[in-house]
N, C-alpha and C positions, 0 to 999 in steps of 0.2 A: 894685383887683382886676378882671381881665378874665375874663369867662366866655364860653366858646364852646359852641355846640351842634352835636352831630353830626347830619348830614343824616338825615332819615327821611321816608318817603313820607307818613306821617301826623303832623301837627304835634303831636298830643298824645303821640307816642312820642319826640319829640326829648329827648335827655338830655344834661346837661353831661358833658364828657369831660376827662380829664387830658391836658395837653400836655407832661408831663414827659419823655416818650419821643419823641413825634412833633413835627415842626415844624408850623406852621400849614399850610404847603403840602402836606405829606405827609398830614395829617389831612383835607385837602379843605375847609378852613375859609376863609371869606371875610368878615372883619370889615367891616361897612359903616356902623355907626352908633355914635356915642358921645355921646349928648346929655347935657345938664346934669342931667337927672333920673334917668339910669340909667347903670350901668356895664356893662350887657349889650351884647354884640355879637351881631348876628343874621346870618342867611344873606344872602349877596349876592343870590341869586335867590329870588324869591317861590315858594312852593309852587304848582305849576301844577295846575289842575283837570284831571281826566281825563274822558273820555266817560262813564265809569261814574258819576262825580260828577253829571254833567248828567242822566243817566237817573234819578237819585234824585228830581229835581224833577218834580212832576206839574203841568204848566202846561196849563190848559184854557181854551177859549173859553166865555164865558157871556154872557147877555143881561141887562142891567140892567132890572129890572121895577118898581123903586121907588127913589126918591131923596128923602130928607128932610133938612132942615137939621140940623146938629149943633152947636147953640149952646154946648154944654159944652166943645167942643174948644178947645185953645189957639190954633190957627190955623183960619181958616174952612175948614169941611169939610162933606161930606155923609155921611149914613148910607145905605148902599146895600143893596138886596136884589137878588141876582143869581141867575138860573136857569141851572144847569149841566146840565140834562137829567136823564133818569131815573137814570143811574148815580150821579151826585154829588148831585143834588137842588138845593134852594134854599139859598143861604148868605148870610150877612150880612158886610158889610165897611164900612170907612170910608175916605174918600180926600179929600185936600185939592184939591178941584176947582173951587170957586166962582170962582176968579180967571179961569178959562178956559171954564167951562161953566155954563149955567143947568140947573136940574133938568129942565126940559123938553127941553133938548138931549141929555141922556144917557139918558133913559128910552127903552128900545128899542134902545139901542146895544150892539153886541157888543164885548166887551173880553177881555183875557187876564188870568188870575190864577193864582197858585200856590195849589193846593187841598190840598196835603199838609203844610203847616206847622201846628204846634200853634196852637189858638186863642189870641188875644192880647186882653187887656182894655185898652181905650182909653177911659179915663174910664168912663162908664156903659155903653159899647157893647162887646160881645164880638165882635171881628172874627174870622171863621172862615176867611177867605181873604185873600191879599195881592193886591190889585188892582195891576196893573203899569202904569207910566207912565214917561215920560222928561221931563227938565226942558226948558222952553222957554228963550228967551234971558234971561228974568227969573228962572229957577230954579223956575218954577211947573209943576205937573204937566200933561202932555199924555198922555192915555190911549193905550195900545198897543192897536190894533184891527186886525182883518183888513181887507184892502182890498176884499174881497167878502164877502157873506153866506156863512157856512159853518154846518154843523150844530152846534148848541150841544152842549157836552160834548166836542167834538173836542180831542184831545191834541196839543200842540205836539211836533214831532219834527224 
């Protein structure tokens, strides 16, 4: 059995449709995947993010004011305390940084983080923000930082 989904601007609204009357082309369907585990066909094009989607993210600059070892983590990581200024305040996070940074390297460093995701429990640590980074050539985290000092709490735009 092949199942097709009618295009929708919101993925959760995509609904199966009957092709008894319309051809695949008339229905605007583009089957692209038929893997061994699934008989579902999905849209040819991925759902594109809009500028409105981007504006839902609250990405702020913060200053790391404390970094502690996180021995309970599955991979080497630090528990971070980050100051985002008066509006957001001080938040906790964890990040897999020991491969590229010592604790002394990151204390005082300005970083970017998503501050409006729900808190997430990571072992015994409640992470309140998502500290942002990019992978280096070995797949290890390099922090995203402004290239000049900026006021903490500043919002990415």
